[in-house]
Each structure stands twice: as C-alpha cells, then as structure tokens.
C-alpha positions in Angstrom: 76.2 40.4 43.9 75.4 38.5 47.1 77.4 39.0 50.3 77.2 39.3 54.1 77.5 42.4 56.2 80.5 41.9 58.5 81.0 45.4 60.0 79.0 48.6 60.4 80.6 52.0 61.4 78.4 55.0 61.2 76.5 54.6 57.9 79.2 52.6 56.2 78.5 48.9 55.7 81.4 46.5 55.1 80.2 43.6 52.9 82.1 40.4 52.2 81.3 38.9 48.8 83.2 35.6 48.4 86.3 37.1 50.1 86.1 40.5 48.3 85.3 43.4 50.6 83.0 46.3 49.6 82.3 49.4 51.6 78.6 50.2 50.9 75.8 52.6 51.8 72.2 51.5 52.2 69.4 52.6 49.9 67.0 55.3 51.1 64.1 52.9 50.7 65.3 51.0 53.8 64.9 54.1 56.0 61.5 54.7 54.4 60.4 51.2 55.1 61.9 51.3 58.6 64.4 48.5 57.8 67.9 48.7 59.4 70.7 46.5 57.9 72.6 44.8 60.7 75.8 42.8 60.9 75.1 39.2 59.8 72.6 40.2 57.2 72.9 38.5 53.8 72.5 41.2 51.2 72.5 41.9 47.4 74.8 44.8 46.5 75.5 47.0 43.5 79.2 46.5 43.4 79.7 49.4 41.0 77.9 52.1 42.9 78.5 50.4 46.3 74.9 50.3 47.5 73.0 47.6 49.4 70.0 46.7 47.2 68.2 44.0 49.1 68.3 42.3 52.5 67.5 38.6 52.6 65.0 37.2 55.1 66.7 36.6 58.5 66.5 33.4 60.4 66.7 35.4 63.6 67.7 38.9 64.9 69.0 40.0 68.2 68.1 43.6 69.3 71.0 44.1 71.7 73.5 43.4 70.3 72.0 44.2 66.9 73.0 41.2 64.9 71.3 38.6 62.7 71.5 35.0 61.4 73.1 33.7 64.5 73.6 30.0 65.2 74.9 30.1 68.8 75.6 32.6 71.5 78.6 32.3 73.8 77.5 34.0 77.1 80.7 35.2 78.8 79.8 35.2 82.5 82.2 36.8 85.1 82.1 35.3 88.6 84.1 38.2 90.2 84.7 41.9 89.2 82.0 42.2 88.1 80.3 39.8 90.4 78.3 36.8 89.1 74.8 37.8 88.2 72.3 35.0 87.9 69.7 37.6 86.7 71.7 38.7 83.7 72.8 35.2 82.8 69.2 34.0 82.9 68.0 37.0 80.9 70.6 36.2 78.2 69.6 32.5 78.2 66.0 33.5 77.8 66.8 35.9 75.0 68.7 33.1 73.2 65.9 30.6 73.6 63.3 33.0 72.3 65.4 33.7 69.2 66.3 30.0 68.5 70.0 30.6 69.2 71.8 27.8 70.9 73.2 29.2 74.2 76.6 28.2 75.5 77.9 29.5 78.9 81.6 30.4 79.6 82.5 31.4 83.2 85.5 33.7 83.6 87.7 35.0 86.4 87.4 31.9 88.6 91.0 32.4 89.7 89.7 35.4 91.8 87.5 33.2 93.9 88.2 31.7 97.3 87.5 28.0 98.0 84.0 28.7 99.4 83.0 30.8 96.4 84.4 28.2 94.0 82.2 25.5 95.5 79.1 27.8 95.1 79.9 28.4 91.4 80.5 24.7 90.8 76.9 24.1 91.9 75.6 26.6 89.4 77.8 25.0 86.7 76.4 21.6 87.5 72.8 22.9 87.4 73.1 24.6 84.1 74.7 21.5 82.6 71.9 19.3 84.1 69.2 21.3 82.3 71.0 20.9 79.0 73.5 23.8 78.5 77.1 23.4 77.5 79.2 25.1 80.1 82.9 26.0 79.9 85.5 27.7 82.0 87.7 30.3 80.3 90.9 28.1 80.8 89.4 25.4 78.6 90.8 27.1 75.5 91.3 23.9 73.4 87.7 22.8 74.1 86.2 26.2 73.4 88.1 26.3 70.0 86.0 23.3 68.9 82.7 25.0 69.1 83.1 27.5 66.3 83.4 25.3 63.2 80.6 26.0 60.6 78.8 28.2 63.0 78.1 31.9 63.4 78.7 32.7 67.1 77.9 35.8 69.0 80.0 36.7 72.0 77.9 38.5 74.6 77.7 39.1 78.3 78.1 41.8 81.0 80.5 44.6 80.4 83.9 43.7 81.9 83.2 40.0 81.9 86.2 39.3 79.7 84.8 38.8 76.2 87.7 40.5 74.3 90.3 38.9 76.7 88.9 35.4 75.8 88.9 36.2 72.1 92.6 37.3 72.3 93.5 34.1 74.2 91.7 32.1 71.5 93.6 33.9 68.7 96.2 36.5 69.5 96.1 37.9 66.0 92.7 39.5 66.8 94.5 41.8 69.2 91.3 43.2 70.6 91.4 46.1 73.1 90.6 45.1 76.7 89.7 47.4 79.6 89.9 47.5 83.3 86.8 47.2 85.5 85.6 50.4 87.1 85.9 50.1 90.9 83.3 52.8 91.4 80.7 51.2 89.1 81.7 47.5 89.6 81.5 47.0 85.8 83.9 47.3 82.9 84.5 50.0 80.4 83.2 49.4 76.9 86.2 48.3 74.9 84.3 46.9 71.8 82.9 50.0 70.1 81.3 48.3 67.1 80.0 44.9 66.1 82.2 43.0 63.7 82.1 39.5 62.1 85.5 37.8 62.0 86.5 34.4 60.8 87.7 32.0 63.6 88.5 28.3 63.7 86.4 27.4 60.7 83.4 29.6 61.6 82.5 33.2 62.1 82.4 35.1 65.4 80.8 38.3 66.4 82.5 40.3 69.2 79.9 42.8 70.5 79.9 45.7 72.9 79.1 44.5 76.4 76.3 45.9 78.5 75.2 45.9 82.1 71.4 45.5 81.8 68.9 43.9 79.4 65.3 44.7 79.1 62.5 42.7 77.4 60.0 44.6 75.2 57.2 43.2 73.0 58.0 39.7 74.1 55.0 37.3 74.8 55.0 36.1 78.4 54.3 32.5 77.3 57.5 32.7 75.2 59.5 33.7 78.3 57.9 30.9 80.3 58.8 28.3 77.6 62.3 29.6 77.4 63.0 28.3 80.9 63.7 24.9 79.5 63.6 22.9 82.8 60.0 24.0 83.5 58.9 21.6 80.8 60.1 18.6 82.9 57.4 19.4 85.5 54.0 19.5 83.7 51.3 21.4 85.6 47.7 20.3 85.9 46.6 23.3 83.8 48.5 23.7 80.5 48.2 27.5 80.5 49.8 27.7 84.0 52.3 30.6 84.2 53.9 29.2 87.4 53.1 32.3 89.4 50.1 32.1 91.7 48.2 29.3 90.2 47.0 26.3 92.2 48.5 22.8 91.7 51.7 24.2 90.0 54.3 21.4 89.5 57.0 24.0 88.8 56.6 25.8 92.1 56.5 22.4 93.8 59.8 21.6 92.1 61.3 24.8 93.3 60.2 24.0 96.9 61.8 20.6 96.6 65.1 22.0 95.3 64.7 20.4 91.9 64.6 23.8 90.1 67.2 26.3 91.1 65.5 29.0 93.3 67.5 31.8 91.6 66.2 30.6 88.2 62.6 30.8 89.3 63.0 34.2 91.0 64.7 35.5 87.8 61.8 34.1 85.8 59.3 36.1 87.9 61.4 39.2 87.6 61.5 38.9 83.8 57.7 38.2 83.6 57.0 41.3 85.9 
C-alpha cells in the first residue's frame, strides 16, 4: 500500500495512506543501505505487519530540517528578538535554490521596531522582491493563507522567529506550543520537537524545529554562486567567474554601484569560504 510519511518520533513512522493512518517501523535493509526514511517520503508499506517496504525516489531532500518532496519553503525571519540576520536568511535562500524549492520570505515582529528600523527593513523587503522573491509580513494572514493550496510547504527559520506562532494564527486548531526568546542567548527555545506534515488550506505544511546556524557541506561552489539569483543579471567577461578576486567582474561592479545589496554579496563570500 502506498502512503506518505507525515511524522517520525524515535523509530516510529506515521504513514498516511489515503486518509488511513499506520504506525510503522522501517526495514533493517534501509539501515544496511544507509537510507533514512524522512517526513515527506512516499513509501510502500506492509499494512499487516506495519513495515515500510520501499521508499520512492525523492524530488528533493533537505538535510536540516530533514524533510523531502518539498514544493516551497516559507522562511520565517524575525526582525527583532532575535535580531534580523541577513546571513541566515541568505543561507536559507541559497539552500532552497540549490534544492529547487521555491523560497518565500515572511518577516515577523515588525511591531517591535522603531521608525528608523522599520525604514531599514522596508529597504530589504523591496530588494528581495526586486530579485524575484515573494515577501510577506506576518500580519498579512489572508494573503499568506493563499500560498498553501496544492503545495507541500516547509516552515523554517531561526529559532524564536515565530514559526509556531504564525501557524497558530493561520489555524488556531493547530494549537502549537510557542516559547519565549532567551534573553541571555538572544534566541528562542526549541518548541517544535519533531517534524510533522499537517493539512492546511488545501495543501500540506511542515512545521520544523528551528535552528540558530546552518552549515553547508558537500555543496559545489558553483551551485552556491548560481543560487544568488541576481548575479545572473550581471554577466561577467569570463563565464567561470566566481565573483571573488577575478578581474573584470560585473557582479563586483554591480555591488560597488549599489545594484546588488552589499550584505548579499558579503554573505555569498562567507558561504563560499
């Protein structure tokens, strides 16, 4: 029987097969073959003995959070407590691009900003929209509800950024636990303890544990370069240009001219390094 893994707790896999729920274990051969079933996987199960028999080929897989077959990622981005991090946002955007996941940005906690800070954030919002990303504020609830239909959406972002709070505002029946932000650490407590796929507004949504850092391993540097979508608008003389120290680099010129956001370029260099 075919189904989809919607939740994993310890070694127990919850599989939805046409609305019927099965609690399954995975076969030993997966461990031997170094294959780990993840939430979002489409699988074949033995409904009698409650075992996962096969895992279908994935269209994509994210490592952190560990999920698969994602259509779009809603990156929840706090602007205050914890403070806005262009570095983390650009890392997440890069991760989405590399994995062919459409990235959507949602800024939270704008009510905590003073007027000067709001103006600064509005400039960031305008830039990310200009380079092609959909950007929302967390009070645009009706607009955000429209994005889920027929899509599998992963909620992700910095710990304490307000992912569970936003999900609760979208649908109070979810009743997800929320947590305060640690003043000592400047980041939130992890309130989402497992990854779960839930139905929401005609689609499926993954609420995932937050995190405070994100590292790239085994990623080709040219893939990182190409994930910075606006770089493609400034073709360099040399096609293999990495926009670092090469001569006649149109991307570096665009940064100097203010056409490319300096923080984006600096974050690109950090990720490459």
